[in-house]
N, C-alpha and C positions, 0 to 999 in steps of 0.2 A: 504493500500500499502507499501510496505517496506522502501521505500524511505522517505515516508511523517513519521514512525515512528522513522527514524533515523535519520531526523532535527527535531521531536519533542526532541529525548536525546538532541541533539548537543547545539539545543536552549533553552532548560532546557522550554519550553511550548508546549499548545496543539495548532498545525496549524487550524486554521477555514477554511475550503473548501469555496471557490467563486463561483459564479454562473457560471464566466467564467472556463471552461474547463483546467485542472491540476493546476490552482491558488489557492493557499493558504496564509492565511495572521498569522503572528505570531507576538508575542509580540518585540519588538527593543531592541537588546542588545547593540545596538549604542547610544539610548538617553534614556529619562525617559519620557514617555507618556502617557494618562491616556486609551489609545486607543492602539491596535496592528498595527503597520504600516509599518512591513516587511512583504512586498510583494515576494511570491517564487513560478517559475514555475517551476513543478517537472519535467516537459516533459524535457525543453530548459536549464532549469539551472538556466534561467536567474531572477535575484534578486534584489530589491528596497527598499531601506528605504524612506518612504515619509515626511519623517518630517528632519534628517539628511543629507540626499543627496547620502549616501553611495549606491555603488551599483555595479553588476557586471554582467558578462555574461557567468557565470558557477558557479557549485557550489562548487568547490575546491578552487575558490577565495573567498566564503564565510569560508568555513572550513578555511583556511587560516589567515581569518581576527579574526577567533575566538579561534585561536591557537586552531584546533582540535587535539586529538590525532592520532597516527598511527593508533589505532584501528579502529577507526572512518573513516582513509582514505580508509584502506583495506575496509571495509564495502561497503563505496562508489565506489570503485572498482569493487565489483560483482555486485552492482545492475548497473550498468554503460550498461549495454546492448542496451536500447534501448536510449541512449544519449551520449553526448561526454566521452571519455575513459579520465579518471584522472589518475594521479601519486602523488604518495606521494614524495614531493619535502620540503627540511627542511627551514626554514624561514630564509635563512642567506641573505646579503646583499653583493653579487658577482655583477659582471658588468652585466646587461643584456642588449640585442638589444633594442634600444630604437624606438618604434612605433607612428606615428600620431595617433589620433581615428579612425576608421574607418569612421564615420559619419564628418570628418572636412570637411571644404570646403572655400575656399578661399575668402577672402574680396573684392579682388576686381574683382568679378564676382559678378555682383548687380544680387540682386534677391529680388523679390516682397514678402518675408517671413517675416513676424513680428520679429522675431529673428534677422534675419539680419539686419533690420532697427533700431533694439535697440542696437545692436551691434557696428553699425559704430556710434550712436548717443553716446554709452559710450564714443567710443577711441575720438572720435572728441573732446568730453569735457574733456579729457585727453591731449590732444594738441598733437595725432597722427593723420600725414596727411597722405593723399591717398600714394605717394611716400614712407613712411615709414612701410605702409602695404604692398606694394610691397617687400620694401626691406627685411623686416624680415620675409616675410611671410606669415603675420598673418590672421589667419581664425577663425572658429565661428563654434559651432556643436547645431545643431536643437535640438536633441535627443540623445538618449542612457546615457552613463555614465560621461558623459561631456554636457549635456543638457544646453540650457542657457549659455553657456560658450563662451568667446574669447580663441583661444588658442594662442598664442605664441612660436614658435621654435628657441631653440638655436642649432646652427651648430657649426662644432670642426674647426680647420683650415683647415681640407681637404676637407669641406663642407659635412660632415656626421653628422646627426642629433646626438646630444648627450643628449637634455632634454627638457622640454617642458611645460610651465606652461600654466593652464586653471581657470580664471578668471572670476567670474560669474556677468554679466552686470549688475543683479538684485540686488547689496550688500546682497545675503542671509547672513545665519551665518555661511555659509561655502565658504567663500568669493573664497578660494584656491583650486582647484585640479588636483597637476600636474602630472605629470608622476610618474608612480611607479618605479624609477629609483632613484640612488645616486645622490645626487648633488654634488659631487666629481670631479666635470668637470671644463672646461673653457667657462662659460657664454658668446656666442656671439663672439665665439674666429674666426668666421669667417671674422671679420669686423675691428679687432684689428692689429693695427701697433705696434710692439713690440721696435720701435725706436724711438717713440713717448712716450710724459708722457701718463702715463694710469690715470682713472679715477675708483676708484672703488665705486656703490652703491649696494643698497641692490636688490632692483629687476626689472623687464625686464622693466616695464613702466618710471622706473629713468632714466633708460639706456637708451632708444630710444629717451626721451625728453633732456636729456644733449648733445646726438648727437655725440661727438668725442672721442674716443676711449675708452668710456664706457664698464665695464665690471662689469655684477650682479652678485652679490653674491647669491641670494636665497635667501638670509637670512642675519644674522648678523654675520657670522664667514667665516673668509679666511680659502678655503677647499685646501690641500695638493698638489692636482693635479696643482691648480689654483699657490700657492707659489712656486713650484717646476719649475713652467716655466716661472715665473719672476724672479725669479734667473738663470734660464738656459737662457734666453732672455736679461739677462744682464741691465734690464730696471736702468735706473738711475733717473727718476723722478715720483713722483705716489702721485696722491692725492685720499683721503677716505672722501667720503660723506655719512655717514650713515645717517636715521631719527633722531630726536631730543629724540630721548627716547633710543636711543641705544651708546650714550658718553662713558661710560665703555667698550663696544665692539670695539669704536671706537678706543680707547687709546690702546687696546690689541693689535690690528693689526697694529697700527702705530708703538708702542714699537718693534712688530717681524720683521717689515722689516726695522724698522730704524738699529735695531741691528746686519741686513744684508748689512749697510755702502748703504742703499737707499733713497734718498731725499726724505723725504715725509711731504706732508701738508694738513693737519687735517682742513679738512672743518666744522666748529662748526654750525649745523643748528641749527635754533631755533624755529619757531612755526610749518614750515612746510618742507615737502620733495623737491628735486628736480624738481619730476614731478609736484607737485602743483607750483611751483617757476616758472618755465617755462625754456627754454632755455637762455632767454637773461637775465632775472634778474639774476639767477645762475652762467651765464657765469661772470656776473660783481662781485658776491661774490667769486664765482673760482679766476677771475685773482686779487683781491685784499688780497690773502690769502698768506700769506707767509710761507717759510717754519718752520716746528715745527721743535724747539732743545729739546734735551733732560730735559733742565731748566724747558721750557715752560708744556713738558710731566708734568714732577713732580709737578707743578703749579696746572694743569688739577688735578691732582690726590687728592691734596691736597682742590680742590672747589676753588682755586684762582683765576678763569679764569671765 
């Protein structure tokens, strides 16, 4: 088959035909393993690495992951009569429409499926209540690219989906598989009151557990969209509570916002992150944290605090 020949060249390995029709196994380019672990269906275009968790619903996605050449895309297009029509799209980080996975199911609809029970147990262990699940539209996926993951959507100020987090409930090597869209958004903006003090945290679960006016960065840096929104809304007071391994990142954010005339309180986390502490313990620490001064910031930089 010509499509198999093309895959052999792009993946730089010889595909092994499986007993299941149209299924081939390749050496995975995503992980080092002593056996071929990348399974590809040459008819539907679906592919999945059984070790790394990488996967997709069409061969275009695979070719894009592998940074295939335009020549390879053109060959794929010529062979696409029997399946999806593919187009060559440069690997640019332009704004894309965000869609929840097709397999997404809401947590507030009870199910007897094992993954639902595991997802519920995991969320409860992280202090997420039933009300939180409804408020944040938390769901889960039984199968597909986001299988065995809870899905936490983020919505902008107008209620439009702008990002989502996919967290593995079994703590696999690939804990997070988020929406394939830029993080240059305002997390959980739908629930933010810009006239009140804002709290910046790293993750979605941190924001949910701290409850009041919390914005997840989905990382350790403040993106341009969020910084611009903070300045546009003339936020007066802001708290920064990144994990204890992100002190330098916290100081950078604090210094950047202080230079804009914002009263910033840097909450120095010790052994636990906001979600681990829970609402009450974290709130106590937050309320005791005074405004950070430039003098104190310098002490942090010199390791004197």
